C-alpha positions in Angstrom: -20.9 41.9 23.7 -23.4 43.7 21.5 -25.2 41.4 18.9 -25.8 43.4 15.7 -27.6 40.8 13.6 -30.7 42.8 12.9 -28.7 45.9 11.8 -26.5 43.8 9.5 -29.5 41.9 8.0 -31.3 45.2 7.5 -28.4 46.5 5.6 -28.9 43.4 3.3 -32.6 44.3 3.0 -33.7 41.4 5.2 -36.4 42.7 7.6 -37.9 39.6 9.2 -36.6 36.3 10.8 -38.5 34.4 8.1 -36.5 36.2 5.4 -33.3 35.4 7.2 -34.2 31.8 7.5 -34.7 31.6 3.7 -31.4 33.1 3.2 -29.7 30.7 5.6 -31.1 27.8 3.6 -29.0 29.0 0.6 -25.8 27.9 2.4 -27.2 24.8 3.9 -27.9 26.3 7.3 -31.3 25.0 8.5 -32.0 26.1 12.1 -35.6 26.1 13.5 -37.5 29.3 13.0 -37.7 29.7 16.8 -33.9 29.8 17.0 -33.6 32.3 14.1 -36.3 34.5 15.9 -34.4 34.2 19.1 -31.2 35.4 17.5 -33.2 38.1 15.8 -34.9 39.4 19.0 -31.9 39.5 21.4 -28.4 38.5 22.1 -27.9 34.7 22.0 -26.2 33.1 25.1 -24.2 30.9 22.8 -23.5 30.7 19.1 -21.6 27.8 17.5 -18.6 29.0 15.5 -19.6 27.0 12.4 -23.1 28.7 12.7 -21.5 32.0 13.0 -19.4 31.3 9.9 -22.6 30.5 8.0 -24.4 33.6 9.2 -21.4 35.7 7.9 -21.5 33.9 4.6 -25.2 34.6 4.1 -24.9 38.2 5.2 -21.6 38.8 3.4 -20.1 40.2 6.7 -17.4 39.5 9.3 -17.7 38.5 12.8 -16.7 42.0 13.8 -19.8 43.2 12.1 -22.0 40.9 14.1 -20.3 41.2 17.5 -19.2 44.4 19.0 -17.3 44.5 22.3 -18.7 46.7 25.1 -16.7 47.8 28.1 -17.7 46.2 31.4 -19.4 48.5 33.9 -16.8 47.7 36.5 -14.1 48.8 34.2 -16.0 52.1 33.7 -15.0 53.3 37.2 -17.5 51.6 39.4 -15.7 49.6 42.0 -17.0 46.3 43.1 -17.8 46.0 46.8 -16.4 42.8 48.1 -18.1 40.8 50.9 -16.5 40.6 54.3 -16.3 37.4 56.5 -18.5 37.4 59.5 -16.7 38.9 62.5 -13.8 40.2 60.3 -12.4 43.6 61.3 -12.4 46.4 58.7 -8.9 46.1 57.2 -9.4 48.7 54.4 -11.6 46.9 51.9 -9.2 44.2 50.7 -10.3 40.7 49.7 -11.8 38.5 52.3 -9.4 36.0 53.7 -10.1 33.2 56.2 -8.8 33.9 59.6 -7.4 31.1 61.9 -9.2 30.3 65.1 -7.3 31.2 68.3 
């Protein structure tokens, strides 16, 4: 996912995390400045849905404006190499399956 918070905020004439924090306070959203700066500078690992709703209310945008799906690299044609079990014969690159002892 691509996080577009800075772009959406810039379209609303908000250029700094401190300006965004002040805008958040208008809807009762009071995160720490460090959290706002973290969301500003990079893609957050998690975002609570109610926080996302408040961000959208402040910026007058939709979730689709903030989050943009990006195709995975594996789907772009790069095939993933699966590991092989120790002592396994080359069977054509299929998934690794346990072999019973003889």
